[in-house]
C-alpha positions in Angstrom: 7.0 12.0 22.2 8.0 9.5 19.6 6.6 6.1 18.8 9.9 4.9 17.3 13.5 4.8 18.2 16.5 6.3 16.5 17.4 5.2 12.9 20.3 2.9 12.3 23.7 4.2 11.1 24.7 3.5 7.5 27.2 0.9 8.6 24.5 -0.9 10.7 22.2 -0.9 7.7 25.0 -2.2 5.4 25.8 -5.1 7.7 22.1 -6.0 7.9 21.9 -5.8 4.1 24.7 -8.3 3.7 23.2 -10.6 6.2 19.8 -10.5 4.4 21.4 -11.3 1.1 23.3 -14.2 2.6 20.1 -15.6 4.2 18.3 -15.4 0.9 21.0 -17.5 -0.8 21.2 -19.9 2.2 17.5 -20.7 2.1 17.3 -20.7 -1.7 17.7 -24.6 -2.2 14.9 -25.3 0.3 12.6 -22.7 -1.2 13.4 -24.0 -4.7 12.5 -27.6 -3.8 9.2 -26.4 -2.2 8.3 -24.3 -5.2 9.2 -26.9 -7.8 7.3 -29.7 -6.0 4.3 -27.5 -5.7 4.5 -26.5 -9.4 4.8 -30.1 -10.5 1.8 -31.1 -8.4 -0.4 -28.3 -9.8 0.8 -29.1 -13.3 -0.2 -32.8 -13.0 -3.6 -31.8 -11.5 -4.1 -29.2 -14.3 -4.7 -26.3 -12.0 -1.7 -24.1 -12.9 -2.8 -20.6 -13.8 -0.8 -20.8 -17.0 -2.9 -23.9 -18.0 -6.1 -21.9 -17.7 -5.5 -19.6 -20.6 -7.1 -22.2 -22.9 -10.3 -21.7 -20.9 -10.5 -18.0 -21.7 -13.9 -16.6 -22.4 -14.6 -15.3 -25.9 -15.8 -12.0 -24.4 -12.7 -11.6 -22.3 -11.2 -8.2 -21.5 -7.5 -7.2 -22.0 -6.5 -5.9 -18.6 -3.5 -3.7 -18.0 -2.1 -3.5 -14.5 0.9 -1.4 -13.8 3.0 -1.2 -10.6 3.8 -4.9 -11.1 6.5 -5.0 -8.4 3.8 -4.7 -5.7 2.1 -7.8 -4.4 -1.3 -6.1 -4.9 -0.7 -6.1 -8.7 0.1 -9.8 -8.6 -3.1 -10.6 -6.7 -5.1 -8.6 -9.1 -3.4 -10.3 -12.1 -4.3 -13.7 -10.7 -7.9 -12.6 -10.0 -8.4 -11.4 -13.6 -6.7 -14.5 -15.0 -9.0 -16.8 -13.0 -12.0 -14.8 -14.3 -11.0 -15.6 -17.9 -9.3 -12.3 -19.0 -6.1 -11.5 -20.8 -3.6 -9.8 -18.4 -0.8 -7.4 -19.3 1.6 -6.3 -16.5 3.8 -3.3 -16.6 6.5 -1.9 -14.3 9.0 0.9 -14.4 12.7 0.4 -14.9 14.8 -0.7 -13.2 12.3 -2.7 -11.1 11.0 -4.5 -14.2 14.2 -6.5 -14.7 13.5 -9.1 -11.9 10.0 -8.2 -10.9 8.4 -11.3 -9.2 5.1 -11.0 -11.1 6.8 -11.4 -14.5 7.2 -15.1 -13.4 3.5 -15.5 -12.9 1.4 -17.9 -15.0 -1.4 -15.3 -14.8 0.5 -12.9 -17.0 0.2 -12.9 -20.8 2.7 -10.1 -21.4 5.1 -8.1 -19.2 6.3 -4.6 -20.4 8.9 -2.3 -19.0 8.1 1.4 -18.7 10.3 4.4 -18.2 10.8 5.7 -14.6 7.9 8.1 -13.9 10.0 10.0 -11.3 12.7 10.8 -13.9 10.5 11.6 -16.8 6.7 11.9 -16.2 6.0 12.7 -19.8 7.9 9.8 -21.2 6.2 7.5 -18.7 2.7 8.7 -19.7 3.4 8.4 -23.4 4.8 4.9 -23.0 1.7 3.9 -21.0 -0.6 5.3 -23.7 1.3 3.6 -26.5 1.2 0.3 -24.6 -2.6 0.6 -24.1 -3.1 1.2 -27.9 -0.7 -1.5 -29.0 -2.1 -4.3 -26.8 -5.7 -3.1 -27.4 -6.3 -2.8 -23.6 -10.0 -2.4 -22.6 -9.5 -2.2 -18.8 -6.7 -0.1 -17.1 -6.2 -0.9 -13.4 -3.4 1.3 -11.9 -1.3 -0.2 -9.0 1.6 2.1 -9.2 3.3 3.9 -6.3 2.0 7.1 -4.8 4.6 9.1 -6.7 3.0 8.0 -10.0 -0.7 8.3 -9.0 -1.3 11.6 -10.8 0.6 10.5 -13.9 -1.8 7.5 -14.1 -4.8 9.8 -13.6 -3.6 12.1 -16.5 -3.3 9.1 -18.8 -6.8 8.0 -17.7 -8.2 11.4 -18.4 -6.8 11.3 -22.0 -8.3 7.8 -22.5 -11.7 9.0 -21.4 -11.5 12.0 -23.7 -10.7 9.7 -26.7 -13.8 7.5 -26.1 -15.3 4.7 -24.1 -13.1 1.9 -25.5 -10.8 1.8 -22.4 -12.3 1.9 -18.9 -9.8 3.3 -16.4 -10.0 2.4 -12.7 -8.7 5.6 -11.3 -10.5 9.0 -10.7 -9.9 12.1 -12.8 -6.7 13.9 -12.2 -8.5 16.7 -10.3 -10.3 14.2 -8.0 -7.1 12.1 -7.5 -5.1 15.2 -6.6 -7.7 16.2 -4.0 -7.6 12.8 -2.4 -3.9 12.3 -2.7 -2.7 15.6 -1.2 -3.3 15.5 2.5 -4.2 19.1 3.0 -6.7 19.1 0.2 -8.3 15.9 1.4 -8.8 17.4 4.9 -10.3 20.5 3.4 -12.7 18.3 1.3 -13.8 16.4 4.4 -14.6 19.6 6.2 -16.5 21.0 3.2 -18.6 17.8 3.0 -19.4 18.0 6.7 -17.4 14.9 7.6 -15.8 14.9 11.0 -12.1 15.4 10.5 -9.2 16.3 12.8 -8.1 19.9 13.0 -5.4 20.4 10.3 -3.3 23.2 9.0 -1.3 23.5 5.8 2.1 25.1 6.6 4.9 26.1 4.3 7.4 27.7 6.7 8.7 27.3 10.2 7.2 30.6 11.4 3.8 29.6 10.0 3.9 26.3 11.8 4.9 27.9 15.1 2.2 30.5 14.8 -0.4 27.8 14.4 0.9 25.5 17.1 0.9 28.3 19.7 -2.3 30.0 18.7 -5.7 29.8 20.3 -7.3 27.2 17.9 -4.5 24.7 18.5 -4.1 25.3 22.2 -4.4 22.1 24.3 -3.9 19.8 21.4 -0.9 17.9 20.0 -0.2 17.5 16.3 1.6 15.2 13.9 3.5 16.7 11.0 3.0 15.1 7.6 4.6 16.0 4.3 2.1 16.9 1.6 4.3 15.3 -1.1 4.6 11.5 -1.2 7.8 10.1 0.3 9.4 13.4 1.3 9.5 12.6 5.1 9.9 8.9 5.6 11.9 9.4 8.8 9.2 11.7 10.3 6.5 9.2 9.3 8.2 6.4 11.2 9.0 8.4 14.3 5.8 10.4 14.6 7.0 13.2 16.9 4.1 15.0 18.6 4.1 18.8 18.5 4.5 21.2 20.1 7.5 20.1 22.2 8.4 21.3 25.7 9.1 24.8 24.6 8.8 27.0 21.5 12.6 27.0 21.1 12.8 23.2 21.0 9.8 23.0 18.6 11.5 25.5 16.3 14.8 23.5 16.5 12.9 20.3 15.5 11.1 22.0 12.6 14.4 23.5 11.3 16.0 20.1 11.3 13.5 18.4 9.0 15.1 16.3 6.3 13.1 18.1 3.7 12.9 21.8 5.0 9.5 23.5 5.2 8.9 25.7 2.2 6.4 26.6 -0.4 7.8 23.9 -2.7 7.7 21.3 0.2 4.7 22.1 2.4 3.5 20.0 5.3 0.3 19.5 7.2 -0.1 19.7 10.9 -2.9 17.3 11.9 -4.3 17.0 15.4 -3.2 13.8 17.0 -6.0 11.5 18.0 -5.2 8.8 20.6 -7.1 5.8 19.2 -6.8 2.7 17.1 -5.7 3.2 13.5 -7.5 1.5 10.7 -7.0 1.3 6.9 -9.6 0.5 4.4 -9.8 -0.4 0.7 -12.9 0.2 -1.4 -13.5 -0.7 -5.0 -15.8 2.0 -6.5 -17.7 2.2 -9.8 -19.6 5.3 -10.7 -19.7 6.3 -7.1 -21.0 2.9 -5.9 -19.1 0.7 -3.6 -18.4 -2.7 -5.2 -15.9 -4.3 -2.7 -14.7 -3.3 0.7 -12.3 -4.4 3.4 -11.0 -2.8 6.6 -7.8 -3.7 8.5 -6.0 -2.7 11.6 -3.5 0.0 10.6 -0.1 1.5 11.3 2.4 3.7 9.5 3.7 0.6 7.6 1.7 -2.6 7.7 3.2 -6.0 7.0 0.4 -8.0 8.5 -3.0 -7.5 6.9 -6.1 -8.9 8.6 -9.8 -8.3 8.2 -10.7 -6.2 11.2 -14.0 -8.2 11.5 -11.9 -11.1 12.8 -8.9 -9.3 14.1 -10.7 -7.3 16.8 -13.6 -8.2 19.2 -15.6 -5.2 18.0 -14.3 -5.5 14.5 -17.7 -6.2 12.9 -19.1 -2.9 14.1 -16.0 -0.9 13.2 -15.8 -2.4 9.8 -19.5 -1.6 9.2 -18.8 2.0 10.4 -15.9 2.4 8.0 -17.9 1.0 5.1 -20.8 3.3 5.9 -18.5 6.2 6.2 -17.0 5.4 2.8 -20.4 5.1 1.1 -21.6 8.4 2.7 -18.4 10.2 1.7 -18.8 9.0 -1.9 -22.5 10.0 -2.0 -21.8 13.5 -0.7 -18.9 14.1 -3.0 -20.8 12.8 -6.0 -23.6 15.2 -5.3 -21.1 18.1 -5.0 -19.0 17.1 -8.0 -22.0 16.3 -10.2 -20.4 16.4 -13.6 -17.4 14.3 -12.5 -19.5 11.8 -10.5 -19.6 9.4 -13.5 -15.8 9.3 -13.3 -15.8 8.4 -9.6 -14.4 5.0 -10.5 -11.3 3.4 -9.0 -9.7 2.2 -5.8 -10.3 4.4 -2.8 -8.2 3.6 0.3 -8.9 5.6 3.4 -7.0 5.6 6.7 -8.9 6.3 9.9 -8.4 6.8 13.7 -11.2 5.4 15.9 -11.8 7.6 18.9 -13.4 5.3 21.4 -14.4 8.1 23.8 -16.4 9.9 21.1 -17.3 6.7 19.1 -16.2 8.5 16.0 -14.1 7.5 13.0 -11.8 10.3 11.9 -10.3 10.1 8.4 -6.6 11.1 8.4 -5.7 10.5 4.7 -6.7 8.8 1.5 -4.8 7.0 -1.3 -6.7 7.0 -4.6 -5.1 3.8 -5.8 -5.1 0.1 -5.1 -4.1 -0.8 -1.6 -2.1 -3.8 -0.4 -5.2 -4.9 1.5 -6.5 -6.3 -1.8 -4.4 -9.4 -1.0 -7.2 -10.3 1.4 -9.5 -10.8 -1.6 -7.3 -13.5 -3.1 -9.6 -16.3 -1.9 -12.5 -14.6 -3.7 -10.5 -13.3 -6.6 -13.0 -14.1 -9.3 -15.8 -12.2 -7.5 -13.4 -9.3 -7.0 -12.4 -9.2 -10.7 -16.1 -9.5 -11.7 -16.8 -6.4 -9.6 -14.7 -4.4 -12.1 -16.7 -5.8 -15.1 -20.4 -6.3 -14.2 -22.7 -3.5 -15.1 -24.8 -4.1 -12.0 -23.9 -5.7 -8.7 -26.3 -6.5 -5.8 -23.9 -7.1 -2.9 -20.5 -5.6 -1.8 -17.7 -8.2 -2.2 -15.8 -8.8 1.0 -13.0 -11.2 2.0 -14.3 -14.7 2.9 -15.3 -15.3 6.5 -12.3 -16.5 8.5 -9.7 -15.3 6.0 -6.3 -15.6 7.8 -4.1 -12.6 8.2 -1.7 -12.1 5.3 2.0 -11.7 5.9 5.2 -11.8 3.8 7.6 -14.5 4.9 10.3 -12.7 2.9 10.0 -9.9 5.5 8.8 -11.7 8.7 11.2 -14.7 8.6 14.5 -12.7 8.3 13.2 -10.3 11.0 12.2 -13.1 13.4 15.6 -14.8 12.9 17.5 -11.6 13.4 15.6 -10.8 16.6 16.5 -14.1 18.2 20.0 -14.6 16.8 21.6 -11.2 16.4 22.9 -8.8 19.1 20.6 -5.9 19.8 23.4 -3.3 19.2 23.5 -4.4 15.5 20.2 -2.5 14.7 18.1 -0.2 16.8 14.8 -2.0 16.0 16.2 -5.2 17.5 16.8 -3.4 20.8 13.4 -1.8 20.6 11.6 -5.1 20.0 12.9 -6.5 23.3 11.5 -3.5 25.2 8.0 -2.8 23.8 4.9 -4.9 23.3 4.1 -6.0 19.8 1.3 -4.5 17.7 0.1 -7.1 15.2 -0.7 -4.3 12.7 2.9 -3.1 12.8 5.7 -3.8 10.4 7.5 -6.4 12.4 6.5 -9.9 13.8 6.0 -10.2 17.5 9.0 -10.9 19.8 7.4 -14.3 20.7 7.1 -15.2 17.0 10.0 -17.6 16.2 10.7 -18.7 12.7 9.0 -22.0 13.4 5.9 -20.2 14.7 5.7 -18.1 11.5 5.9 -21.2 9.3 3.3 -23.2 11.3 0.9 -20.3 12.1 -2.6 -21.3 10.9 -3.9 -17.7 11.6 -1.7 -16.3 8.9 -0.6 -17.1 5.3 1.9 -15.6 2.9 0.2 -13.0 0.7 2.5 -13.8 -2.2 2.0 -17.6 -2.2 -0.4 -19.4 -4.5 -0.1 -23.2 -5.1 -1.3 -22.7 -8.7 1.2 -20.0 -9.3 4.2 -20.5 -7.0 7.2 -19.0 -8.8 6.5 -15.3 -7.9 6.8 -16.3 -4.2 10.3 -17.8 -4.9 11.3 -14.9 -7.0 10.4 -12.3 -4.4 12.5 -13.8 -1.7 15.5 -15.1 -3.7 15.7 -13.0 -6.8 13.9 -9.6 -6.5 14.9 -8.6 -2.9 18.5 -9.7 -3.0 18.9 -7.8 -6.2 17.3 -4.6 -4.8 19.4 -4.9 -1.6 22.6 -5.4 -3.7 21.8 -2.2 -5.7 20.4 0.2 -3.1 21.1 -1.4 0.3 24.5 0.4 0.6 22.8 3.8 0.7 21.5 3.0 4.2 17.9 2.3 5.1 15.8 2.1 8.3 13.0 -0.1 7.0 11.8 -1.8 3.8 8.3 -2.7 2.7 8.6 -6.1 1.0 5.0 -5.9 -0.3 5.7 -2.8 -2.4 9.5 -3.0 -2.9 10.0 0.3 -1.1 13.1 1.4 0.8 12.8 3.9 3.7 16.3 5.5 3.1 18.2 7.2 5.8 18.3 11.0 5.7 
């Protein structure tokens, strides 16, 4: 079974790349007028974020946020700026060149960092040097999954040097336990948390032995790479194992883009037929400060508070929040000495099994989640949750917060679905055959471009009337530039919110 269709060919991908670039330039004049008029209006009213620097508090923090190409970093920068703090943004090369957030009025300084994937040590040293030079007092990592452990190592060194800088990421040991899927599943089992049956495998024979053994009999499993980004194709297609026969299962395992090995292990995780949810929790010293839960999928481009998105959302959100609080409490009790460093952004993914009325955790990201965009309307309270020594109530998105989408993603896709022939890209053909899941990465088949623009139940996550230029830069500078550089390689999907390509195998 597969929940997806075949990937496009490289030529299909390249044609779509050219069409996307042309659309960005065709709509540029209209977007520029909208952005300029909005900026002038806010300037006249004195509400621009860049005009609020004069109102900065004398006790302000200097906040460093890395991973600036992601929308979540921009939302955090705006939140801290509105709360009266000095904001430094950083991004790795080459993304830093035309990063949308560098055009934000919330940003006091923008710094380019070395690519962590090419030189982790250089990246870490540059990050530490930046923290010292700018006299940073608050470090809030927003980088990709590939740099999570690099950020945690820097945070550990900062803690060892004294309390001057507070880092919002767990220790390297804790981050690795959460980040690596097999270790996270083992932790859940150790803490007595209900978790799906899982098995760490590093060879085809080991995987086959488990799939056809007694413990796994009668269950189906999904195969996930332990290492971040190793198996984007498999993540999208989600083939359920075992297949019809042992031989076909072996053939599938032997054809993996990244072969099973000790250097590239995978996790076989029992497939649970239920609704997927993702959550984001802001945690200080093991205590939950802010929380939101959203309908989930393997790649979300429409974030909505589950409390308003689903009829039973209030109860499920409360279940997820209670699960997170219980997990943190149990782990803090076990970790003991490290509990004081249980500070950061904890983002859990769940499957809700309605038959058992149980939330099953399936993975954790120990870093800021794109769901933080839902806090943009309560940005000051969310920023204060990082600072205040004590906090009585958990910060949540405001009641009735609309879903957050990215027009730079949804608008081209909606136009393509209605104007382009289905043979041009497999997802266009798929969208005409299957129902739409609002949590998925594409707009619904019924959603025309006009519907997206006039939809009162959704808003653009990048848009802010007091800081409009990053919205323009994302659609008409950043993404055309990325497509021109990397689009020729061939891709099946892109995540506009994080500037990530899902390249073809």
